[in-house]
BALOBA-1460 file (C-alpha; in Angstrom, 3 decimals):
// residues 176
<rec num="1" residu="m" x="-2.640" y="-45.021" z="-21.079"/>
<rec num="2" residu="n" x="-4.099" y="-48.306" z="-19.853"/>
<rec num="3" residu="e" x="-0.625" y="-49.605" z="-18.939"/>
<rec num="4" residu="m" x="0.069" y="-46.428" z="-16.985"/>
<rec num="5" residu="l" x="-3.192" y="-46.737" z="-15.054"/>
<rec num="6" residu="q" x="-2.472" y="-50.367" z="-14.218"/>
<rec num="7" residu="q" x="0.971" y="-49.500" z="-12.871"/>
<rec num="8" residu="v" x="0.352" y="-46.141" z="-11.191"/>
<rec num="9" residu="e" x="-3.168" y="-46.389" z="-9.775"/>
<rec num="10" residu="p" x="-2.241" y="-48.989" z="-7.111"/>
<rec num="11" residu="m" x="0.533" y="-46.639" z="-5.919"/>
<rec num="12" residu="i" x="-1.786" y="-43.735" z="-5.135"/>
<rec num="13" residu="p" x="-2.529" y="-44.723" z="-1.501"/>
<rec num="14" residu="a" x="1.213" y="-45.126" z="-0.842"/>
<rec num="15" residu="l" x="1.944" y="-41.781" z="-2.504"/>
<rec num="16" residu="r" x="-0.687" y="-40.109" z="-0.333"/>
<rec num="17" residu="r" x="0.663" y="-41.794" z="2.790"/>
<rec num="18" residu="y" x="4.232" y="-40.729" z="2.010"/>
<rec num="19" residu="a" x="3.262" y="-37.128" z="1.200"/>
<rec num="20" residu="r" x="1.078" y="-36.842" z="4.312"/>
<rec num="21" residu="a" x="3.854" y="-38.229" z="6.486"/>
<rec num="22" residu="l" x="6.229" y="-35.554" z="5.204"/>
<rec num="23" residu="m" x="3.921" y="-32.555" z="4.995"/>
<rec num="24" residu="k" x="2.124" y="-30.918" z="7.893"/>
<rec num="25" residu="e" x="-1.031" y="-30.011" z="6.033"/>
<rec num="26" residu="r" x="-3.205" y="-32.635" z="4.376"/>
<rec num="27" residu="g" x="-4.197" y="-30.196" z="1.670"/>
<rec num="28" residu="a" x="-0.583" y="-29.504" z="0.756"/>
<rec num="29" residu="a" x="0.141" y="-33.237" z="0.676"/>
<rec num="30" residu="a" x="-2.878" y="-33.883" z="-1.549"/>
<rec num="31" residu="d" x="-1.795" y="-31.082" z="-3.896"/>
<rec num="32" residu="l" x="1.691" y="-32.573" z="-4.161"/>
<rec num="33" residu="v" x="0.299" y="-36.016" z="-4.980"/>
<rec num="34" residu="q" x="-1.919" y="-34.465" z="-7.631"/>
<rec num="35" residu="d" x="1.063" y="-32.557" z="-9.079"/>
<rec num="36" residu="c" x="3.050" y="-35.786" z="-9.046"/>
<rec num="37" residu="l" x="0.345" y="-37.692" z="-10.913"/>
<rec num="38" residu="e" x="0.045" y="-34.864" z="-13.422"/>
<rec num="39" residu="r" x="3.789" y="-35.079" z="-14.099"/>
<rec num="40" residu="v" x="3.608" y="-38.862" z="-14.378"/>
<rec num="41" residu="i" x="0.889" y="-38.546" z="-17.020"/>
<rec num="42" residu="t" x="2.721" y="-35.759" z="-18.857"/>
<rec num="43" residu="h" x="6.093" y="-37.526" z="-18.888"/>
<rec num="44" residu="w" x="4.984" y="-41.166" z="-19.089"/>
<rec num="45" residu="d" x="6.308" y="-41.598" z="-22.624"/>
<rec num="46" residu="d" x="9.569" y="-39.804" z="-21.733"/>
<rec num="47" residu="r" x="10.537" y="-42.175" z="-18.914"/>
<rec num="48" residu="r" x="13.237" y="-44.773" z="-19.334"/>
<rec num="49" residu="l" x="11.549" y="-48.075" z="-20.023"/>
<rec num="50" residu="s" x="14.253" y="-49.874" z="-18.046"/>
<rec num="51" residu="a" x="13.552" y="-47.732" z="-14.974"/>
<rec num="52" residu="d" x="11.492" y="-49.082" z="-12.092"/>
<rec num="53" residu="t" x="8.127" y="-47.321" z="-12.310"/>
<rec num="54" residu="r" x="7.613" y="-47.230" z="-8.533"/>
<rec num="55" residu="s" x="10.995" y="-45.601" z="-7.937"/>
<rec num="56" residu="w" x="10.395" y="-43.149" z="-10.773"/>
<rec num="57" residu="v" x="6.983" y="-42.071" z="-9.427"/>
<rec num="58" residu="f" x="8.212" y="-41.776" z="-5.833"/>
<rec num="59" residu="a" x="11.223" y="-39.777" z="-7.056"/>
<rec num="60" residu="i" x="8.870" y="-37.293" z="-8.702"/>
<rec num="61" residu="l" x="6.863" y="-36.961" z="-5.490"/>
<rec num="62" residu="h" x="10.000" y="-36.697" z="-3.364"/>
<rec num="63" residu="n" x="11.365" y="-33.899" z="-5.550"/>
<rec num="64" residu="l" x="8.060" y="-32.038" z="-5.309"/>
<rec num="65" residu="v" x="8.073" y="-32.413" z="-1.503"/>
<rec num="66" residu="m" x="11.662" y="-31.161" z="-1.242"/>
<rec num="67" residu="s" x="10.797" y="-28.193" z="-3.475"/>
<rec num="68" residu="a" x="7.846" y="-27.413" z="-1.208"/>
<rec num="69" residu="f" x="10.134" y="-27.609" z="1.848"/>
<rec num="70" residu="r" x="12.592" y="-25.189" z="0.239"/>
<rec num="71" residu="k" x="9.787" y="-22.839" z="-0.775"/>
<rec num="72" residu="n" x="8.241" y="-22.885" z="2.702"/>
<rec num="73" residu="t" x="11.611" y="-22.510" z="4.423"/>
<rec num="74" residu="s" x="12.508" y="-19.505" z="2.286"/>
<rec num="75" residu="a" x="9.094" y="-18.026" z="3.094"/>
<rec num="76" residu="g" x="9.807" y="-18.430" z="6.810"/>
<rec num="77" residu="n" x="7.514" y="-21.421" z="7.314"/>
<rec num="78" residu="r" x="8.652" y="-24.663" z="8.896"/>
<rec num="79" residu="q" x="7.010" y="-27.901" z="7.774"/>
<rec num="80" residu="v" x="6.477" y="-30.532" z="10.424"/>
<rec num="81" residu="a" x="5.722" y="-34.103" z="9.466"/>
<rec num="82" residu="i" x="3.420" y="-36.901" z="10.504"/>
<rec num="83" residu="e" x="0.862" y="-35.169" z="12.752"/>
<rec num="84" residu="d" x="-1.836" y="-35.455" z="10.123"/>
<rec num="85" residu="v" x="-1.376" y="-39.205" z="9.693"/>
<rec num="86" residu="a" x="-1.458" y="-40.036" z="13.387"/>
<rec num="87" residu="e" x="-5.125" y="-40.963" z="13.431"/>
<rec num="88" residu="s" x="-4.873" y="-43.004" z="10.251"/>
<rec num="89" residu="l" x="-2.193" y="-45.238" z="11.732"/>
<rec num="90" residu="s" x="-3.003" y="-48.016" z="14.172"/>
<rec num="91" residu="t" x="-4.452" y="-46.986" z="17.503"/>
<rec num="92" residu="c" x="-2.644" y="-47.603" z="20.750"/>
<rec num="93" residu="a" x="-3.904" y="-50.168" z="23.239"/>
<rec num="94" residu="t" x="-3.192" y="-48.223" z="26.417"/>
<rec num="95" residu="q" x="-2.722" y="-44.647" z="27.500"/>
<rec num="96" residu="e" x="0.989" y="-45.309" z="28.033"/>
<rec num="97" residu="d" x="1.253" y="-46.750" z="24.527"/>
<rec num="98" residu="g" x="-0.470" y="-43.611" z="23.267"/>
<rec num="99" residu="l" x="2.098" y="-41.393" z="24.985"/>
<rec num="100" residu="i" x="4.979" y="-43.448" z="23.607"/>
<rec num="101" residu="y" x="3.410" y="-43.310" z="20.161"/>
<rec num="102" residu="q" x="3.004" y="-39.529" z="20.368"/>
<rec num="103" residu="d" x="6.627" y="-39.211" z="21.522"/>
<rec num="104" residu="l" x="7.692" y="-41.181" z="18.459"/>
<rec num="105" residu="i" x="5.620" y="-38.994" z="16.128"/>
<rec num="106" residu="d" x="7.068" y="-35.862" z="17.733"/>
<rec num="107" residu="a" x="10.571" y="-37.293" z="17.373"/>
<rec num="108" residu="v" x="10.064" y="-38.133" z="13.682"/>
<rec num="109" residu="d" x="8.959" y="-34.544" z="13.133"/>
<rec num="110" residu="t" x="12.312" y="-33.257" z="14.425"/>
<rec num="111" residu="i" x="14.652" y="-35.196" z="12.150"/>
<rec num="112" residu="s" x="15.877" y="-33.616" z="8.930"/>
<rec num="113" residu="p" x="13.730" y="-34.004" z="5.799"/>
<rec num="114" residu="e" x="16.509" y="-36.023" z="4.145"/>
<rec num="115" residu="q" x="16.664" y="-38.514" z="7.015"/>
<rec num="116" residu="r" x="12.876" y="-38.556" z="7.387"/>
<rec num="117" residu="s" x="12.403" y="-39.375" z="3.697"/>
<rec num="118" residu="v" x="14.733" y="-42.357" z="3.916"/>
<rec num="119" residu="l" x="13.157" y="-43.558" z="7.168"/>
<rec num="120" residu="l" x="9.606" y="-43.294" z="5.814"/>
<rec num="121" residu="l" x="10.333" y="-44.911" z="2.457"/>
<rec num="122" residu="i" x="11.946" y="-47.874" z="4.187"/>
<rec num="123" residu="s" x="9.636" y="-48.260" z="7.169"/>
<rec num="124" residu="l" x="6.313" y="-46.946" z="5.869"/>
<rec num="125" residu="e" x="6.539" y="-47.883" z="2.185"/>
<rec num="126" residu="d" x="8.649" y="-51.025" z="2.690"/>
<rec num="127" residu="m" x="11.202" y="-50.073" z="0.030"/>
<rec num="128" residu="s" x="14.589" y="-51.749" z="-0.077"/>
<rec num="129" residu="y" x="17.775" y="-49.728" z="0.390"/>
<rec num="130" residu="a" x="18.413" y="-50.052" z="-3.349"/>
<rec num="131" residu="e" x="14.917" y="-48.780" z="-4.208"/>
<rec num="132" residu="v" x="15.334" y="-45.799" z="-1.881"/>
<rec num="133" residu="a" x="18.750" y="-45.025" z="-3.375"/>
<rec num="134" residu="k" x="17.257" y="-45.106" z="-6.861"/>
<rec num="135" residu="t" x="14.194" y="-43.079" z="-5.823"/>
<rec num="136" residu="l" x="16.198" y="-40.334" z="-4.113"/>
<rec num="137" residu="d" x="19.108" y="-40.532" z="-6.576"/>
<rec num="138" residu="i" x="21.674" y="-41.009" z="-3.815"/>
<rec num="139" residu="p" x="24.261" y="-43.731" z="-3.185"/>
<rec num="140" residu="i" x="23.125" y="-46.749" z="-1.181"/>
<rec num="141" residu="g" x="25.734" y="-45.892" z="1.471"/>
<rec num="142" residu="t" x="24.041" y="-42.518" z="1.949"/>
<rec num="143" residu="v" x="20.705" y="-44.296" z="2.390"/>
<rec num="144" residu="m" x="22.241" y="-46.517" z="5.049"/>
<rec num="145" residu="s" x="23.903" y="-43.638" z="6.904"/>
<rec num="146" residu="r" x="20.775" y="-41.432" z="6.821"/>
<rec num="147" residu="l" x="18.669" y="-44.320" z="8.080"/>
<rec num="148" residu="s" x="21.160" y="-45.064" z="10.836"/>
<rec num="149" residu="r" x="21.300" y="-41.418" z="11.910"/>
<rec num="150" residu="a" x="17.512" y="-41.132" z="11.828"/>
<rec num="151" residu="r" x="17.078" y="-44.258" z="13.948"/>
<rec num="152" residu="d" x="19.770" y="-43.147" z="16.413"/>
<rec num="153" residu="r" x="18.170" y="-39.719" z="16.773"/>
<rec num="154" residu="l" x="14.727" y="-41.227" z="17.262"/>
<rec num="155" residu="i" x="16.026" y="-43.527" z="19.975"/>
<rec num="156" residu="r" x="17.748" y="-40.649" z="21.764"/>
<rec num="157" residu="l" x="14.709" y="-38.390" z="21.496"/>
<rec num="158" residu="v" x="12.161" y="-40.953" z="22.599"/>
<rec num="159" residu="r" x="14.317" y="-41.980" z="25.530"/>
<rec num="160" residu="g" x="14.803" y="-38.298" z="26.366"/>
<rec num="161" residu="t" x="18.565" y="-38.624" z="26.781"/>
<rec num="162" residu="r" x="19.482" y="-35.524" z="24.781"/>
<rec num="163" residu="q" x="19.248" y="-32.044" z="26.189"/>
<rec num="164" residu="d" x="17.965" y="-30.703" z="22.877"/>
<rec num="165" residu="a" x="15.086" y="-33.165" z="22.847"/>
<rec num="166" residu="g" x="12.791" y="-30.294" z="23.796"/>
<rec num="167" residu="p" x="9.216" y="-31.169" z="24.756"/>
<rec num="168" residu="i" x="9.843" y="-34.903" z="24.606"/>
<rec num="169" residu="a" x="12.459" y="-34.768" z="27.354"/>
<rec num="170" residu="a" x="10.300" y="-32.351" z="29.326"/>
<rec num="171" residu="l" x="7.336" y="-34.724" z="29.155"/>
<rec num="172" residu="r" x="9.483" y="-37.555" z="30.418"/>
<rec num="173" residu="h" x="10.621" y="-35.533" z="33.432"/>
<rec num="174" residu="c" x="7.234" y="-34.000" z="34.317"/>
<rec num="175" residu="g" x="5.755" y="-37.257" z="35.534"/>
<rec num="176" residu="g" x="8.540" y="-37.858" z="38.021"/>
């Protein structure tokens, strides 16, 4: 139990950050982190000792998040990411920076959960491509392609060059 606490406890802030970046509601994110930690405790002795603990724990959380997305989608709800973490991230120096930052948050919310997960694990949690591949149980090439697509979509949305960019493109054109 002591070994588990030493390994898992330092991950809790990162788990919360990742869950909050993916889920719209803080309460839902907190519940998922709690469920994740409960499963870690329950299955600690069942894990492969050769497995990377960080990848294993994040994989549990990721699977719980994806299950919540499926459940909410089938119930007619649509989860939107990142809005709840906006104030916890660094503040913007100018009003223009604030608008750009909000555009980026809005753009991240529009990408698919699969692409968003890869993007957030790499950029927010500083995981390597190999760690993300192991965490999400996907080939490293899939990690690279999802990340590339996510970055390309973000660039297009923030620049407002796509017609389907919605409110982001409209905001860009309102100011003249």
